[in-house]
C-alpha positions, 0 to 999 in steps of 0.5 A, a space after each residue: 517490513 515497513 508499517 503504515 500508520 493507523 490513520 492515512 488520510 489527505 492530512 497524513 499522506 505527504 508525511 507518510 510518503 516522506 517516511 516511507 521513501 527510505 524504504 525504497 531507496 535502501 531496501 535489499 532484495 527484490 521487494 519492499 514489504 509494507 504492513 497495512 494491518 494497522 490502517 483503520 482510518 483512511 480515505 482515497 489518499 491512502 490508495 494514492 499513497 499505495 500507488 505512489 509506493 508501487 511507482 517508487 518500488 518499480 522505479 527502484 527495480 523492486 516489487 511492492 508487497 502489501 500485507 494486511 490490507 484492510 478489505 474496505 481499502 481494497 474495495 475503495 481501490 476496486 471502486 477506482 479500478 486500481 485494485 490490480 495495481 496493488 499487487 496480485 497477492 493482495 487481491 487474492 487475499 481479499 478474495 479469500 476473505 469474501 471481499 
């Protein structure tokens, strides 16, 4: 499992993606799992980073799984119409939380 930082805004987006790239190149198995539970301060760049992670996983022939996605971030993704691209498990978990 690969943790996301507590802050993921435009300022941290490039460095975060660079830090996560080895996860997609070297991950064994069918999926790459990210831990988003530490995310507290984020903007739309966090959504962009997660979508790029999804693209990288797909390119490597793997699934992307995101654990602990904060409901406000999922709502932001929903606002832009891309929540379904962040994974079925993530969307189902947010619905059970009342989001």
